[in-house]
C-alpha positions as CSV (number, residue, x, y, z in Angstrom):
1,X,102.1,-189.0,-148.0
2,X,99.6,-188.0,-145.3
3,X,101.5,-186.2,-142.4
4,X,99.4,-188.2,-139.9
5,X,100.4,-191.5,-141.5
6,X,104.0,-190.3,-141.5
7,X,103.9,-189.8,-137.7
8,X,102.2,-193.1,-137.0
9,X,104.3,-195.2,-139.3
10,X,106.6,-197.8,-137.7
11,X,109.7,-196.1,-139.0
12,X,108.6,-192.9,-137.4
13,X,107.8,-194.6,-134.1
14,X,111.3,-196.1,-134.1
15,X,112.9,-192.8,-134.8
16,X,110.8,-191.0,-132.1
17,X,111.1,-193.7,-129.4
18,X,114.4,-192.4,-127.9
19,X,112.8,-188.9,-127.6
20,X,109.7,-190.3,-126.0
21,X,111.8,-192.4,-123.7
22,X,113.8,-189.3,-122.7
23,X,110.6,-187.4,-122.1
24,X,109.2,-190.3,-120.0
25,X,112.4,-190.4,-118.0
26,X,112.3,-186.7,-117.3
27,X,108.7,-186.9,-116.2
28,X,109.4,-189.9,-114.0
29,X,112.4,-188.1,-112.4
30,X,110.2,-185.1,-111.7
31,X,107.5,-187.2,-110.2
32,X,109.9,-189.1,-108.0
33,X,111.5,-185.7,-106.9
34,X,108.1,-184.3,-106.2
35,X,107.1,-187.4,-104.2
36,X,110.4,-187.3,-102.3
37,X,109.9,-183.6,-101.6
38,X,106.3,-184.3,-100.4
39,X,107.5,-187.1,-98.1
40,X,110.2,-184.9,-96.7
41,X,107.7,-182.1,-96.1
42,X,105.4,-184.5,-94.3
43,X,108.3,-185.8,-92.2
44,X,109.3,-182.2,-91.4
45,X,105.7,-181.4,-90.4
46,X,105.5,-184.5,-88.2
47,X,108.8,-183.6,-86.5
48,X,107.6,-180.0,-86.0
49,X,104.3,-181.3,-84.6
50,X,106.2,-183.5,-82.2
51,X,108.5,-180.6,-81.1
52,X,105.4,-178.4,-80.5
53,X,103.8,-181.2,-78.4
54,X,107.0,-181.5,-76.3
55,X,107.2,-177.7,-75.9
56,X,103.5,-177.5,-75.0
57,X,103.9,-180.3,-72.4
58,X,106.9,-178.5,-70.8
59,X,104.9,-175.2,-70.8
60,X,101.9,-176.9,-69.3
61,X,104.0,-178.4,-66.5
62,X,105.4,-175.0,-65.7
63,X,102.4,-172.7,-66.3
64,X,99.4,-175.0,-66.7
65,X,96.5,-175.6,-64.2
66,X,97.7,-178.8,-62.5
67,X,98.9,-178.1,-59.0
68,X,97.2,-174.7,-58.8
69,X,93.8,-175.0,-60.4
70,X,94.3,-172.1,-62.8
71,X,96.6,-171.8,-65.8
72,X,99.2,-169.0,-65.7
73,X,99.5,-168.9,-69.5
74,X,98.9,-165.3,-70.7
75,X,96.8,-164.1,-73.6
76,X,97.3,-160.8,-75.4
77,X,93.8,-159.4,-74.8
78,X,93.6,-159.7,-71.0
79,X,97.3,-158.6,-70.7
80,X,96.7,-155.4,-72.8
81,X,93.6,-154.5,-70.8
82,X,95.5,-155.0,-67.5
83,X,98.4,-152.8,-68.7
84,X,95.9,-150.0,-69.6
85,X,94.1,-150.3,-66.3
86,X,97.3,-150.2,-64.2
87,X,98.7,-147.3,-66.4
88,X,95.5,-145.3,-65.7
89,X,95.7,-146.0,-61.9
90,X,99.4,-145.2,-61.8
91,X,99.6,-142.4,-64.4
92,X,102.7,-143.9,-65.9
93,X,102.4,-146.5,-68.7
94,X,106.1,-147.4,-68.8
95,X,106.1,-148.2,-65.1
96,X,102.9,-150.1,-65.4
97,X,104.4,-152.3,-68.2
98,X,107.5,-152.9,-66.2
99,X,105.7,-153.8,-63.0
100,X,103.3,-156.2,-64.6
101,X,106.1,-158.0,-66.3
102,X,108.1,-158.1,-63.0
103,X,105.0,-159.3,-61.1
104,X,104.3,-162.1,-63.6
105,X,107.9,-163.5,-63.3
106,X,107.6,-163.2,-59.6
107,X,104.3,-165.1,-59.6
108,X,105.7,-168.0,-61.6
109,X,108.8,-168.1,-59.4
110,X,106.9,-168.1,-56.1
111,X,104.5,-170.9,-57.2
112,X,107.5,-172.9,-58.6
113,X,109.4,-172.7,-55.2
114,X,106.6,-172.3,-52.7
115,X,104.1,-174.5,-50.9
116,X,100.6,-174.3,-52.3
117,X,99.7,-171.4,-54.7
118,X,98.5,-167.8,-54.9
119,X,94.8,-167.6,-55.0
120,X,93.2,-166.0,-58.1
121,X,93.6,-165.4,-61.8
122,X,97.0,-164.4,-63.3
123,X,95.9,-160.9,-64.4
124,X,94.3,-160.1,-61.0
125,X,97.4,-161.2,-59.1
126,X,99.8,-159.2,-61.4
127,X,97.5,-156.2,-61.3
128,X,97.6,-156.1,-57.5
129,X,101.3,-156.8,-57.2
130,X,102.1,-154.3,-60.0
131,X,99.8,-151.5,-58.9
132,X,100.3,-151.2,-55.1
133,X,103.9,-149.9,-55.2
134,X,103.0,-147.4,-58.0
135,X,100.3,-145.8,-55.8
136,X,103.0,-144.7,-53.3
137,X,101.5,-145.8,-50.0
138,X,102.3,-143.4,-47.1
139,X,104.2,-146.0,-45.1
140,X,105.4,-149.6,-45.4
141,X,103.1,-151.2,-43.0
142,X,101.0,-153.8,-44.9
143,X,98.0,-155.8,-43.6
144,X,96.7,-158.7,-45.5
145,X,93.2,-160.0,-44.4
146,X,93.0,-163.5,-45.8
147,X,96.3,-165.0,-47.1
148,X,95.7,-168.6,-48.0
149,X,99.4,-169.7,-48.3
150,X,101.0,-166.3,-47.7
151,X,102.5,-166.3,-51.2
152,X,100.9,-163.0,-52.2
153,X,102.4,-161.2,-49.2
154,X,105.8,-162.7,-50.2
155,X,105.3,-161.3,-53.6
156,X,104.2,-157.9,-52.4
157,X,107.3,-157.7,-50.1
158,X,109.5,-158.2,-53.2
159,X,107.6,-155.7,-55.3
160,X,107.8,-153.1,-52.5
161,X,111.5,-153.7,-52.0
162,X,112.1,-153.4,-55.8
163,X,110.6,-149.9,-55.3
164,X,113.1,-149.1,-52.5
165,X,110.6,-149.7,-49.7
166,X,111.0,-151.6,-46.4
167,X,107.8,-153.5,-46.1
168,X,106.5,-154.8,-42.7
169,X,103.7,-157.3,-43.1
170,X,100.9,-158.4,-40.8
171,X,98.6,-161.2,-41.8
172,X,95.2,-162.2,-40.4
173,X,93.8,-165.6,-41.4
174,X,91.9,-168.5,-39.7
175,X,94.2,-171.2,-41.1
176,X,91.4,-173.7,-41.3
177,X,93.2,-176.3,-43.4
178,X,91.3,-175.3,-46.5
179,X,90.2,-172.1,-48.1
180,X,87.0,-170.9,-46.5
181,X,84.2,-168.9,-48.2
182,X,80.5,-168.7,-47.2
183,X,78.3,-170.9,-49.4
184,X,81.1,-172.9,-50.8
185,X,81.9,-176.5,-49.8
186,X,85.1,-177.3,-47.9
187,X,87.4,-179.2,-50.2
188,X,91.1,-179.9,-50.5
189,X,93.1,-177.2,-52.3
190,X,94.1,-177.9,-55.9
191,X,97.7,-177.7,-54.8
192,X,97.2,-180.6,-52.4
193,X,98.9,-178.7,-49.6
194,X,97.1,-177.9,-46.3
195,X,96.3,-174.3,-45.6
196,X,98.2,-173.7,-42.3
197,X,100.6,-171.3,-40.7
198,X,103.6,-173.6,-41.4
199,X,103.0,-173.3,-45.1
200,X,102.7,-169.5,-44.8
201,X,105.9,-169.2,-42.9
202,X,107.7,-171.4,-45.5
203,X,106.5,-169.1,-48.3
204,X,107.2,-165.9,-46.5
205,X,110.8,-167.0,-46.0
206,X,111.1,-166.9,-49.8
207,X,110.9,-163.1,-49.5
208,X,114.0,-163.0,-47.2
209,X,114.3,-161.1,-43.9
210,X,111.1,-159.1,-44.3
211,X,109.1,-162.3,-44.9
212,X,110.6,-164.1,-41.9
213,X,109.8,-161.1,-39.8
214,X,106.1,-161.0,-40.8
215,X,103.6,-160.9,-38.0
216,X,100.9,-163.5,-38.3
217,X,97.6,-163.5,-36.3
218,X,95.5,-166.6,-36.4
219,X,91.8,-165.7,-36.3
220,X,88.9,-164.2,-38.2
221,X,89.1,-160.5,-39.1
222,X,85.8,-159.8,-37.4
223,X,86.9,-161.2,-34.0
224,X,87.4,-158.5,-31.4
225,X,90.5,-160.3,-30.1
226,X,92.1,-160.5,-33.5
227,X,91.4,-156.9,-34.3
228,X,92.8,-155.7,-31.0
229,X,96.0,-157.7,-31.5
230,X,96.8,-156.0,-34.9
231,X,95.3,-152.6,-34.5
232,X,98.4,-151.2,-32.9
233,X,99.5,-149.3,-36.0
234,X,98.3,-147.4,-39.0
235,X,98.7,-149.3,-42.3
236,X,99.9,-147.9,-45.5
237,X,98.4,-150.8,-47.4
238,X,95.4,-153.0,-46.5
239,X,94.5,-156.0,-48.8
240,X,91.0,-157.2,-48.1
241,X,90.7,-160.8,-49.3
242,X,88.8,-162.5,-46.5
243,X,85.1,-163.2,-46.2
244,X,83.6,-162.5,-49.7
245,X,80.0,-162.1,-48.5
246,X,78.5,-158.6,-48.5
247,X,78.4,-158.6,-44.7
248,X,82.0,-159.8,-44.4
249,X,83.3,-157.3,-46.8
250,X,81.3,-154.5,-45.1
251,X,82.8,-155.4,-41.7
252,X,86.4,-155.4,-43.1
253,X,85.9,-152.1,-44.8
254,X,84.6,-150.5,-41.6
255,X,87.6,-151.9,-39.8
256,X,90.0,-150.6,-42.5
257,X,88.5,-147.1,-42.0
258,X,89.9,-147.2,-38.4
259,X,93.4,-148.6,-39.0
260,X,94.5,-147.3,-42.4
261,X,97.0,-144.4,-42.4
262,X,96.1,-141.1,-44.1
263,X,96.8,-141.5,-47.7
264,X,96.8,-145.3,-47.3
265,X,95.8,-147.8,-50.0
266,X,93.0,-150.3,-49.6
267,X,92.8,-153.1,-52.1
268,X,89.5,-155.0,-52.4
269,X,90.0,-158.4,-54.1
270,X,87.6,-160.1,-56.5
271,X,85.7,-156.8,-57.1
272,X,83.4,-157.2,-60.1
273,X,83.7,-161.0,-60.1
274,X,80.2,-162.4,-60.9
275,X,80.9,-165.3,-58.5
276,X,81.1,-162.8,-55.6
277,X,78.5,-160.1,-56.1
278,X,78.5,-159.2,-52.4
279,X,81.9,-157.5,-52.7
280,X,80.8,-154.9,-55.2
281,X,77.6,-154.5,-53.3
282,X,79.4,-153.9,-50.0
283,X,81.8,-151.3,-51.5
284,X,79.0,-149.4,-53.3
285,X,77.0,-149.2,-50.0
286,X,80.1,-148.2,-48.1
287,X,81.0,-145.4,-50.4
288,X,77.5,-143.8,-50.2
289,X,78.0,-143.2,-46.4
290,X,80.5,-141.2,-44.4
291,X,83.8,-142.6,-45.4
292,X,87.5,-141.7,-45.7
293,X,87.8,-143.7,-48.9
294,X,88.0,-142.5,-52.5
295,X,87.6,-145.0,-55.2
296,X,90.6,-144.8,-57.5
297,X,89.6,-147.5,-60.1
298,X,90.2,-151.2,-60.7
299,X,92.7,-153.4,-62.3
300,X,91.4,-156.8,-63.4
301,X,89.3,-157.9,-60.4
302,X,90.7,-155.7,-57.8
303,X,89.4,-152.3,-56.6
304,X,91.8,-149.7,-55.3
305,X,90.8,-147.1,-52.7
306,X,92.7,-144.2,-51.1
307,X,92.1,-143.0,-47.6
308,X,91.9,-139.4,-46.7
């Protein structure tokens, strides 16, 4: 008998049907198991996606741009560059890493508790806060020209105190209700808070006794009366963050020459920022003349000078 005919005969089909049914059942079970596994995987992916969304929402509320205008979420590239820049300025990589991490936590804490915000990008703020103590200013007198909400000074007080210093802060600002810059429109701050002395006092209080004791002078840094009122001492640190025009920066640098202590640190904010070309122009021109300042380098968008 032909083998093909044997396999296709009715008797053979009857004999093979249980085996075929068993095979079909096994295939069906495997298909159902695969479908169930696929459904479970899809559900797990959906739940994971929902969890990620909730975590991202929480992170955005804490670190995102609403309420401050700029995100405080950190990326590896800018952070690594900042760490290298601060390490080069300070000559100590371990201290640079420690101070940047500390400054970042402090920045988030201050903006979470304070009124308004700290002006500027995250890396620039952390660079300034982290670098100044490491440059070992000759005394603890600090002058900040242009403060917005006073939060940066509060942070600098904390960073100096962490280094065993006893900071004494003087602030000069016009407190015009909004942030002022030549050529930019007056508009409400992203935080929604008015720029005034009350907000500054509230934020300085977050830094404890040294913040409460800070001296505040309302006025523009180029005003003779303002200068006379705060030129009664030599400052170990001067942070220049006022008028960003070339003329305004040049005026502040000339004044800083007169009131900075020997060995003092001058920080020029937003240096190298393409939005404010006058800052770099003013410093370049200043350093070509007769000056006490030596350019030490930059961290993010801040230039650091040392006075002779």
